PDB file of N, CA, C and O in Angstrom, chain B, residues numbered from 101:
ATOM      1  N   MET B 101     165.688 191.502  90.451  1.00  0.00           N
ATOM      2  CA  MET B 101     166.416 190.528  91.225  1.00  0.00           C
ATOM      3  C   MET B 101     166.118 189.155  90.626  1.00  0.00           C
ATOM      4  O   MET B 101     164.967 188.826  90.340  1.00  0.00           O
ATOM      5  N   LYS B 102     167.145 188.382  90.446  1.00  0.00           N
ATOM      6  CA  LYS B 102     167.003 187.051  89.880  1.00  0.00           C
ATOM      7  C   LYS B 102     167.696 186.069  90.814  1.00  0.00           C
ATOM      8  O   LYS B 102     168.855 186.264  91.183  1.00  0.00           O
ATOM      9  N   ILE B 103     166.988 185.024  91.191  1.00  0.00           N
ATOM     10  CA  ILE B 103     167.534 184.009  92.082  1.00  0.00           C
ATOM     11  C   ILE B 103     167.433 182.669  91.371  1.00  0.00           C
ATOM     12  O   ILE B 103     166.370 182.309  90.866  1.00  0.00           O
ATOM     13  N   ASN B 104     168.507 181.950  91.332  1.00  0.00           N
ATOM     14  CA  ASN B 104     168.527 180.602  90.774  1.00  0.00           C
ATOM     15  C   ASN B 104     168.755 179.611  91.902  1.00  0.00           C
ATOM     16  O   ASN B 104     169.666 179.773  92.715  1.00  0.00           O
ATOM     17  N   VAL B 105     167.922 178.588  91.942  1.00  0.00           N
ATOM     18  CA  VAL B 105     168.073 177.533  92.937  1.00  0.00           C
ATOM     19  C   VAL B 105     168.281 176.235  92.173  1.00  0.00           C
ATOM     20  O   VAL B 105     167.468 175.867  91.324  1.00  0.00           O
ATOM     21  N   GLU B 106     169.343 175.563  92.470  1.00  0.00           N
ATOM     22  CA  GLU B 106     169.638 174.294  91.817  1.00  0.00           C
ATOM     23  C   GLU B 106     169.543 173.184  92.844  1.00  0.00           C
ATOM     24  O   GLU B 106     170.207 173.219  93.880  1.00  0.00           O
ATOM     25  N   ILE B 107     168.706 172.193  92.545  1.00  0.00           N
ATOM     26  CA  ILE B 107     168.493 171.078  93.466  1.00  0.00           C
ATOM     27  C   ILE B 107     168.958 169.809  92.778  1.00  0.00           C
ATOM     28  O   ILE B 107     168.568 169.523  91.647  1.00  0.00           O
ATOM     29  N   ASP B 108     169.782 169.062  93.460  1.00  0.00           N
ATOM     30  CA  ASP B 108     170.298 167.812  92.927  1.00  0.00           C
ATOM     31  C   ASP B 108     169.631 166.666  93.675  1.00  0.00           C
ATOM     32  O   ASP B 108     169.978 166.365  94.817  1.00  0.00           O
ATOM     33  N   CYS B 109     168.662 166.028  93.010  1.00  0.00           N
ATOM     34  CA  CYS B 109     167.981 164.897  93.628  1.00  0.00           C
ATOM     35  C   CYS B 109     167.463 163.972  92.530  1.00  0.00           C
ATOM     36  O   CYS B 109     167.399 164.335  91.355  1.00  0.00           O
ATOM     37  N   THR B 110     167.103 162.784  92.950  1.00  0.00           N
ATOM     38  CA  THR B 110     166.556 161.814  92.009  1.00  0.00           C
ATOM     39  C   THR B 110     165.080 162.136  91.772  1.00  0.00           C
ATOM     40  O   THR B 110     164.480 162.867  92.559  1.00  0.00           O
ATOM     41  N   PRO B 111     164.483 161.604  90.702  1.00  0.00           N
ATOM     42  CA  PRO B 111     163.051 161.818  90.486  1.00  0.00           C
ATOM     43  C   PRO B 111     162.204 161.323  91.661  1.00  0.00           C
ATOM     44  O   PRO B 111     161.213 161.959  92.019  1.00  0.00           O
ATOM     45  N   ALA B 112     162.584 160.200  92.258  1.00  0.00           N
ATOM     46  CA  ALA B 112     161.831 159.676  93.405  1.00  0.00           C
ATOM     47  C   ALA B 112     161.914 160.629  94.582  1.00  0.00           C
ATOM     48  O   ALA B 112     160.917 160.851  95.270  1.00  0.00           O
ATOM     49  N   GLU B 113     163.077 161.190  94.821  1.00  0.00           N
ATOM     50  CA  GLU B 113     163.230 162.158  95.915  1.00  0.00           C
ATOM     51  C   GLU B 113     162.418 163.418  95.640  1.00  0.00           C
ATOM     52  O   GLU B 113     161.817 163.977  96.557  1.00  0.00           O
ATOM     53  N   ALA B 114     162.393 163.866  94.401  1.00  0.00           N
ATOM     54  CA  ALA B 114     161.620 165.064  94.052  1.00  0.00           C
ATOM     55  C   ALA B 114     160.126 164.816  94.252  1.00  0.00           C
ATOM     56  O   ALA B 114     159.421 165.676  94.780  1.00  0.00           O
ATOM     57  N   ARG B 115     159.640 163.648  93.833  1.00  0.00           N
ATOM     58  CA  ARG B 115     158.225 163.322  94.036  1.00  0.00           C
ATOM     59  C   ARG B 115     157.877 163.303  95.515  1.00  0.00           C
ATOM     60  O   ARG B 115     156.848 163.840  95.924  1.00  0.00           O
ATOM     61  N   ALA B 116     158.743 162.677  96.325  1.00  0.00           N
ATOM     62  CA  ALA B 116     158.490 162.614  97.767  1.00  0.00           C
ATOM     63  C   ALA B 116     158.503 164.014  98.378  1.00  0.00           C
ATOM     64  O   ALA B 116     157.665 164.326  99.224  1.00  0.00           O
ATOM     65  N   PHE B 117     159.433 164.847  97.963  1.00  0.00           N
ATOM     66  CA  PHE B 117     159.530 166.203  98.492  1.00  0.00           C
ATOM     67  C   PHE B 117     158.296 167.026  98.154  1.00  0.00           C
ATOM     68  O   PHE B 117     157.823 167.811  98.976  1.00  0.00           O
ATOM     69  N   LEU B 118     157.767 166.845  96.928  1.00  0.00           N
ATOM     70  CA  LEU B 118     156.595 167.588  96.497  1.00  0.00           C
ATOM     71  C   LEU B 118     155.281 166.965  96.971  1.00  0.00           C
ATOM     72  O   LEU B 118     154.211 167.537  96.764  1.00  0.00           O
ATOM     73  N   GLY B 119     155.362 165.805  97.599  1.00  0.00           N
ATOM     74  CA  GLY B 119     154.160 165.152  98.109  1.00  0.00           C
ATOM     75  C   GLY B 119     153.372 164.407  97.046  1.00  0.00           C
ATOM     76  O   GLY B 119     152.194 164.107  97.242  1.00  0.00           O
ATOM     77  N   LEU B 120     154.005 164.108  95.931  1.00  0.00           N
ATOM     78  CA  LEU B 120     153.328 163.369  94.865  1.00  0.00           C
ATOM     79  C   LEU B 120     153.337 161.884  95.174  1.00  0.00           C
ATOM     80  O   LEU B 120     154.269 161.391  95.810  1.00  0.00           O
ATOM     81  N   PRO B 121     152.322 161.167  94.737  1.00  0.00           N
ATOM     82  CA  PRO B 121     152.262 159.728  95.033  1.00  0.00           C
ATOM     83  C   PRO B 121     153.295 158.942  94.231  1.00  0.00           C
ATOM     84  O   PRO B 121     153.711 159.359  93.150  1.00  0.00           O
ATOM     85  N   ASP B 122     153.694 157.813  94.774  1.00  0.00           N
ATOM     86  CA  ASP B 122     154.597 156.906  94.083  1.00  0.00           C
ATOM     87  C   ASP B 122     153.755 156.024  93.169  1.00  0.00           C
ATOM     88  O   ASP B 122     153.034 155.146  93.644  1.00  0.00           O
ATOM     89  N   VAL B 123     153.840 156.250  91.874  1.00  0.00           N
ATOM     90  CA  VAL B 123     153.012 155.508  90.921  1.00  0.00           C
ATOM     91  C   VAL B 123     153.755 154.333  90.295  1.00  0.00           C
ATOM     92  O   VAL B 123     153.257 153.725  89.348  1.00  0.00           O
ATOM     93  N   ALA B 124     154.929 154.008  90.805  1.00  0.00           N
ATOM     94  CA  ALA B 124     155.709 152.900  90.242  1.00  0.00           C
ATOM     95  C   ALA B 124     154.943 151.576  90.278  1.00  0.00           C
ATOM     96  O   ALA B 124     154.942 150.866  89.273  1.00  0.00           O
ATOM     97  N   PRO B 125     154.288 151.208  91.392  1.00  0.00           N
ATOM     98  CA  PRO B 125     153.532 149.950  91.386  1.00  0.00           C
ATOM     99  C   PRO B 125     152.389 149.955  90.367  1.00  0.00           C
ATOM    100  O   PRO B 125     152.131 148.944  89.712  1.00  0.00           O
ATOM    101  N   LEU B 126     151.719 151.076  90.240  1.00  0.00           N
ATOM    102  CA  LEU B 126     150.641 151.185  89.257  1.00  0.00           C
ATOM    103  C   LEU B 126     151.190 151.061  87.843  1.00  0.00           C
ATOM    104  O   LEU B 126     150.594 150.389  87.001  1.00  0.00           O
ATOM    105  N   ASN B 127     152.311 151.701  87.581  1.00  0.00           N
ATOM    106  CA  ASN B 127     152.938 151.617  86.265  1.00  0.00           C
ATOM    107  C   ASN B 127     153.385 150.191  85.961  1.00  0.00           C
ATOM    108  O   ASN B 127     153.204 149.708  84.843  1.00  0.00           O
ATOM    109  N   ASP B 128     153.966 149.518  86.947  1.00  0.00           N
ATOM    110  CA  ASP B 128     154.390 148.131  86.752  1.00  0.00           C
ATOM    111  C   ASP B 128     153.199 147.242  86.413  1.00  0.00           C
ATOM    112  O   ASP B 128     153.289 146.382  85.536  1.00  0.00           O
ATOM    113  N   HIS B 129     152.089 147.449  87.109  1.00  0.00           N
ATOM    114  CA  HIS B 129     150.887 146.661  86.846  1.00  0.00           C
ATOM    115  C   HIS B 129     150.360 146.937  85.437  1.00  0.00           C
ATOM    116  O   HIS B 129     149.981 146.013  84.717  1.00  0.00           O
ATOM    117  N   LEU B 130     150.339 148.205  85.054  1.00  0.00           N
ATOM    118  CA  LEU B 130     149.856 148.586  83.732  1.00  0.00           C
ATOM    119  C   LEU B 130     150.709 147.966  82.628  1.00  0.00           C
ATOM    120  O   LEU B 130     150.179 147.449  81.645  1.00  0.00           O
ATOM    121  N   VAL B 131     152.015 148.019  82.790  1.00  0.00           N
ATOM    122  CA  VAL B 131     152.911 147.444  81.785  1.00  0.00           C
ATOM    123  C   VAL B 131     152.731 145.929  81.705  1.00  0.00           C
ATOM    124  O   VAL B 131     152.719 145.361  80.612  1.00  0.00           O
ATOM    125  N   ALA B 132     152.591 145.278  82.851  1.00  0.00           N
ATOM    126  CA  ALA B 132     152.382 143.824  82.855  1.00  0.00           C
ATOM    127  C   ALA B 132     151.069 143.461  82.162  1.00  0.00           C
ATOM    128  O   ALA B 132     151.016 142.489  81.409  1.00  0.00           O
ATOM    129  N   GLU B 133     150.013 144.232  82.410  1.00  0.00           N
ATOM    130  CA  GLU B 133     148.723 143.971  81.774  1.00  0.00           C
ATOM    131  C   GLU B 133     148.807 144.181  80.268  1.00  0.00           C
ATOM    132  O   GLU B 133     148.247 143.397  79.502  1.00  0.00           O
ATOM    133  N   MET B 134     149.496 145.221  79.838  1.00  0.00           N
ATOM    134  CA  MET B 134     149.659 145.460  78.403  1.00  0.00           C
ATOM    135  C   MET B 134     150.438 144.327  77.750  1.00  0.00           C
ATOM    136  O   MET B 134     150.091 143.890  76.653  1.00  0.00           O
ATOM    137  N   GLN B 135     151.483 143.850  78.408  1.00  0.00           N
ATOM    138  CA  GLN B 135     152.256 142.736  77.863  1.00  0.00           C
ATOM    139  C   GLN B 135     151.400 141.484  77.764  1.00  0.00           C
ATOM    140  O   GLN B 135     151.477 140.753  76.777  1.00  0.00           O
ATOM    141  N   ARG B 136     150.574 141.228  78.794  1.00  0.00           N
ATOM    142  CA  ARG B 136     149.712 140.050  78.776  1.00  0.00           C
ATOM    143  C   ARG B 136     148.735 140.133  77.606  1.00  0.00           C
ATOM    144  O   ARG B 136     148.544 139.151  76.889  1.00  0.00           O
ATOM    145  N   ARG B 137     148.118 141.289  77.411  1.00  0.00           N
ATOM    146  CA  ARG B 137     147.158 141.442  76.315  1.00  0.00           C
ATOM    147  C   ARG B 137     147.828 141.324  74.954  1.00  0.00           C
ATOM    148  O   ARG B 137     147.260 140.745  74.027  1.00  0.00           O
ATOM    149  N   MET B 138     149.028 141.868  74.830  1.00  0.00           N
ATOM    150  CA  MET B 138     149.738 141.756  73.555  1.00  0.00           C
ATOM    151  C   MET B 138     150.080 140.305  73.262  1.00  0.00           C
ATOM    152  O   MET B 138     149.956 139.851  72.125  1.00  0.00           O
ATOM    153  N   ASP B 139     150.509 139.576  74.287  1.00  0.00           N
ATOM    154  CA  ASP B 139     150.823 138.163  74.087  1.00  0.00           C
ATOM    155  C   ASP B 139     149.583 137.378  73.676  1.00  0.00           C
ATOM    156  O   ASP B 139     149.663 136.502  72.815  1.00  0.00           O
ATOM    157  N   GLU B 140     148.429 137.685  74.287  1.00  0.00           N
ATOM    158  CA  GLU B 140     147.199 136.974  73.950  1.00  0.00           C
ATOM    159  C   GLU B 140     146.744 137.276  72.528  1.00  0.00           C
ATOM    160  O   GLU B 140     146.179 136.404  71.868  1.00  0.00           O
ATOM    161  N   ASN B 141     146.976 138.477  72.049  1.00  0.00           N
ATOM    162  CA  ASN B 141     146.487 138.882  70.730  1.00  0.00           C
ATOM    163  C   ASN B 141     147.555 138.810  69.643  1.00  0.00           C
ATOM    164  O   ASN B 141     147.363 139.343  68.550  1.00  0.00           O
ATOM    165  N   MET B 142     148.658 138.168  69.930  1.00  0.00           N
ATOM    166  CA  MET B 142     149.754 138.112  68.968  1.00  0.00           C
ATOM    167  C   MET B 142     149.332 137.393  67.684  1.00  0.00           C
ATOM    168  O   MET B 142     149.822 137.724  66.604  1.00  0.00           O
ATOM    169  N   ALA B 143     148.436 136.423  67.790  1.00  0.00           N
ATOM    170  CA  ALA B 143     148.006 135.687  66.597  1.00  0.00           C
ATOM    171  C   ALA B 143     147.293 136.621  65.619  1.00  0.00           C
ATOM    172  O   ALA B 143     147.388 136.437  64.405  1.00  0.00           O
ATOM    173  N   ALA B 144     146.588 137.608  66.135  1.00  0.00           N
ATOM    174  CA  ALA B 144     145.875 138.527  65.254  1.00  0.00           C
ATOM    175  C   ALA B 144     146.820 139.448  64.507  1.00  0.00           C
ATOM    176  O   ALA B 144     146.412 140.083  63.535  1.00  0.00           O
ATOM    177  N   MET B 145     148.060 139.537  64.930  1.00  0.00           N
ATOM    178  CA  MET B 145     149.030 140.411  64.287  1.00  0.00           C
ATOM    179  C   MET B 145     149.764 139.719  63.139  1.00  0.00           C
ATOM    180  O   MET B 145     150.545 140.353  62.430  1.00  0.00           O
ATOM    181  N   GLN B 146     149.519 138.443  62.956  1.00  0.00           N
ATOM    182  CA  GLN B 146     150.169 137.711  61.877  1.00  0.00           C
ATOM    183  C   GLN B 146     149.626 138.194  60.532  1.00  0.00           C
ATOM    184  O   GLN B 146     148.425 138.436  60.412  1.00  0.00           O
ATOM    185  N   PRO B 147     150.484 138.338  59.514  1.00  0.00           N
ATOM    186  CA  PRO B 147     150.028 138.854  58.210  1.00  0.00           C
ATOM    187  C   PRO B 147     148.880 138.066  57.599  1.00  0.00           C
ATOM    188  O   PRO B 147     147.962 138.657  57.030  1.00  0.00           O
ATOM    189  N   ASP B 148     148.914 136.750  57.707  1.00  0.00           N
ATOM    190  CA  ASP B 148     147.840 135.969  57.101  1.00  0.00           C
ATOM    191  C   ASP B 148     146.512 136.206  57.817  1.00  0.00           C
ATOM    192  O   ASP B 148     145.461 136.217  57.175  1.00  0.00           O
ATOM    193  N   GLU B 149     146.545 136.397  59.141  1.00  0.00           N
ATOM    194  CA  GLU B 149     145.315 136.693  59.882  1.00  0.00           C
ATOM    195  C   GLU B 149     144.791 138.085  59.531  1.00  0.00           C
ATOM    196  O   GLU B 149     143.582 138.279  59.404  1.00  0.00           O
ATOM    197  N   LEU B 150     145.698 139.056  59.372  1.00  0.00           N
ATOM    198  CA  LEU B 150     145.273 140.397  58.981  1.00  0.00           C
ATOM    199  C   LEU B 150     144.610 140.382  57.610  1.00  0.00           C
ATOM    200  O   LEU B 150     143.583 141.031  57.409  1.00  0.00           O
ATOM    201  N   MET B 151     145.193 139.645  56.668  1.00  0.00           N
ATOM    202  CA  MET B 151     144.622 139.581  55.320  1.00  0.00           C
ATOM    203  C   MET B 151     143.247 138.918  55.343  1.00  0.00           C
ATOM    204  O   MET B 151     142.343 139.339  54.621  1.00  0.00           O
ATOM    205  N   LYS B 152     143.085 137.885  56.169  1.00  0.00           N
ATOM    206  CA  LYS B 152     141.775 137.242  56.279  1.00  0.00           C
ATOM    207  C   LYS B 152     140.739 138.231  56.799  1.00  0.00           C
ATOM    208  O   LYS B 152     139.609 138.270  56.312  1.00  0.00           O
ATOM    209  N   THR B 153     141.129 139.028  57.788  1.00  0.00           N
ATOM    210  CA  THR B 153     140.213 140.010  58.358  1.00  0.00           C
ATOM    211  C   THR B 153     139.864 141.078  57.338  1.00  0.00           C
ATOM    212  O   THR B 153     138.695 141.427  57.173  1.00  0.00           O
ATOM    213  N   TRP B 154     140.863 141.591  56.662  1.00  0.00           N
ATOM    214  CA  TRP B 154     140.630 142.671  55.702  1.00  0.00           C
ATOM    215  C   TRP B 154     139.802 142.205  54.515  1.00  0.00           C
ATOM    216  O   TRP B 154     138.935 142.938  54.039  1.00  0.00           O
ATOM    217  N   THR B 155     140.063 140.988  54.030  1.00  0.00           N
ATOM    218  CA  THR B 155     139.335 140.510  52.858  1.00  0.00           C
ATOM    219  C   THR B 155     137.943 140.019  53.212  1.00  0.00           C
ATOM    220  O   THR B 155     137.108 139.862  52.321  1.00  0.00           O
ATOM    221  N   SER B 156     137.669 139.772  54.482  1.00  0.00           N
ATOM    222  CA  SER B 156     136.343 139.277  54.861  1.00  0.00           C
ATOM    223  C   SER B 156     135.274 140.358  54.724  1.00  0.00           C
ATOM    224  O   SER B 156     134.082 140.049  54.708  1.00  0.00           O
ATOM    225  N   PHE B 157     135.691 141.634  54.624  1.00  0.00           N
ATOM    226  CA  PHE B 157     134.713 142.705  54.481  1.00  0.00           C
ATOM    227  C   PHE B 157     134.101 142.722  53.086  1.00  0.00           C
ATOM    228  O   PHE B 157     132.993 143.225  52.901  1.00  0.00           O
ATOM    229  N   GLY B 158     134.800 142.187  52.123  1.00  0.00           N
ATOM    230  CA  GLY B 158     134.251 142.044  50.786  1.00  0.00           C
ATOM    231  C   GLY B 158     134.304 143.306  49.948  1.00  0.00           C
ATOM    232  O   GLY B 158     134.888 144.320  50.332  1.00  0.00           O
ATOM    233  N   VAL B 159     133.671 143.205  48.786  1.00  0.00           N
ATOM    234  CA  VAL B 159     133.687 144.270  47.786  1.00  0.00           C
ATOM    235  C   VAL B 159     132.894 145.483  48.265  1.00  0.00           C
ATOM    236  O   VAL B 159     133.254 146.613  47.938  1.00  0.00           O
ATOM    237  N   GLN B 160     131.846 145.281  49.015  1.00  0.00           N
ATOM    238  CA  GLN B 160     131.039 146.405  49.479  1.00  0.00           C
ATOM    239  C   GLN B 160     131.864 147.362  50.335  1.00  0.00           C
ATOM    240  O   GLN B 160     131.745 148.579  50.193  1.00  0.00           O
ATOM    241  N   ALA B 161     132.674 146.837  51.197  1.00  0.00           N
ATOM    242  CA  ALA B 161     133.504 147.698  52.046  1.00  0.00           C
ATOM    243  C   ALA B 161     134.516 148.463  51.203  1.00  0.00           C
ATOM    244  O   ALA B 161     134.793 149.631  51.476  1.00  0.00           O
ATOM    245  N   GLN B 162     135.073 147.812  50.179  1.00  0.00           N
ATOM    246  CA  GLN B 162     136.030 148.489  49.307  1.00  0.00           C
ATOM    247  C   GLN B 162     135.351 149.611  48.533  1.00  0.00           C
ATOM    248  O   GLN B 162     135.916 150.694  48.385  1.00  0.00           O
ATOM    249  N   ASP B 163     134.155 149.360  48.042  1.00  0.00           N
ATOM    250  CA  ASP B 163     133.411 150.395  47.318  1.00  0.00           C
ATOM    251  C   ASP B 163     133.054 151.558  48.238  1.00  0.00           C
ATOM    252  O   ASP B 163     133.164 152.721  47.851  1.00  0.00           O
ATOM    253  N   HIS B 164     132.634 151.242  49.437  1.00  0.00           N
ATOM    254  CA  HIS B 164     132.288 152.283  50.403  1.00  0.00           C
ATOM    255  C   HIS B 164     133.513 153.135  50.740  1.00  0.00           C
ATOM    256  O   HIS B 164     133.417 154.358  50.832  1.00  0.00           O
ATOM    257  N   PHE B 165     134.657 152.488  50.923  1.00  0.00           N
ATOM    258  CA  PHE B 165     135.889 153.212  51.227  1.00  0.00           C
ATOM    259  C   PHE B 165     136.287 154.110  50.053  1.00  0.00           C
ATOM    260  O   PHE B 165     136.689 155.256  50.257  1.00  0.00           O
ATOM    261  N   ARG B 166     136.175 153.592  48.826  1.00  0.00           N
ATOM    262  CA  ARG B 166     136.501 154.376  47.639  1.00  0.00           C
ATOM    263  C   ARG B 166     135.601 155.602  47.534  1.00  0.00           C
ATOM    264  O   ARG B 166     136.077 156.703  47.257  1.00  0.00           O
ATOM    265  N   LYS B 167     134.303 155.413  47.755  1.00  0.00           N
ATOM    266  CA  LYS B 167     133.356 156.527  47.704  1.00  0.00           C
ATOM    267  C   LYS B 167     133.666 157.554  48.794  1.00  0.00           C
ATOM    268  O   LYS B 167     133.561 158.758  48.562  1.00  0.00           O
ATOM    269  N   LEU B 168     134.043 157.085  49.968  1.00  0.00           N
ATOM    270  CA  LEU B 168     134.413 157.973  51.059  1.00  0.00           C
ATOM    271  C   LEU B 168     135.627 158.819  50.694  1.00  0.00           C
ATOM    272  O   LEU B 168     135.662 160.016  50.977  1.00  0.00           O
ATOM    273  N   MET B 169     136.622 158.195  50.064  1.00  0.00           N
ATOM    274  CA  MET B 169     137.816 158.913  49.658  1.00  0.00           C
ATOM    275  C   MET B 169     137.518 159.909  48.534  1.00  0.00           C
ATOM    276  O   MET B 169     138.063 161.013  48.520  1.00  0.00           O
ATOM    277  N   GLU B 170     136.657 159.520  47.596  1.00  0.00           N
ATOM    278  CA  GLU B 170     136.267 160.422  46.513  1.00  0.00           C
ATOM    279  C   GLU B 170     135.517 161.641  47.065  1.00  0.00           C
ATOM    280  O   GLU B 170     135.727 162.764  46.608  1.00  0.00           O
ATOM    281  N   ALA B 171     134.662 161.415  48.027  1.00  0.00           N
ATOM    282  CA  ALA B 171     133.924 162.525  48.641  1.00  0.00           C
ATOM    283  C   ALA B 171     134.858 163.453  49.422  1.00  0.00           C
ATOM    284  O   ALA B 171     134.609 164.654  49.517  1.00  0.00           O
ATOM    285  N   ALA B 172     135.925 162.894  49.972  1.00  0.00           N
ATOM    286  CA  ALA B 172     136.851 163.705  50.760  1.00  0.00           C
ATOM    287  C   ALA B 172     137.680 164.636  49.883  1.00  0.00           C
ATOM    288  O   ALA B 172     138.055 165.722  50.327  1.00  0.00           O
ATOM    289  N   VAL B 173     137.974 164.236  48.647  1.00  0.00           N
ATOM    290  CA  VAL B 173     138.822 165.069  47.780  1.00  0.00           C
ATOM    291  C   VAL B 173     138.004 166.053  46.936  1.00  0.00           C
ATOM    292  O   VAL B 173     138.580 166.955  46.327  1.00  0.00           O
ATOM    293  N   LYS B 174     136.697 165.903  46.887  1.00  0.00           N
ATOM    294  CA  LYS B 174     135.878 166.852  46.118  1.00  0.00           C
ATOM    295  C   LYS B 174     135.788 168.165  46.866  1.00  0.00           C
ATOM    296  O   LYS B 174     135.648 168.185  48.089  1.00  0.00           O
ATOM    297  N   PRO B 175     135.870 169.277  46.120  1.00  0.00           N
ATOM    298  CA  PRO B 175     135.782 170.591  46.787  1.00  0.00           C
ATOM    299  C   PRO B 175     134.411 170.923  47.298  1.00  0.00           C
ATOM    300  O   PRO B 175     134.208 171.992  47.874  1.00  0.00           O
TER     301      PRO B 175
END
């Protein structure tokens, strides 16, 4: 025996019917916080700032990275 039940409702109605919490306010807060943090850190995403950060590690970091990659490809 096979029974198919088709329910036509919105996601909000389905959540309410199943007793699930309404997380829309929490989601709105999370998105707003992420936007605020991205806006605050936008200067760090500039190419010149990234290059300053990457080059500040110096030759030692480049050598260490090269050695790490060489060790990864050795059998």
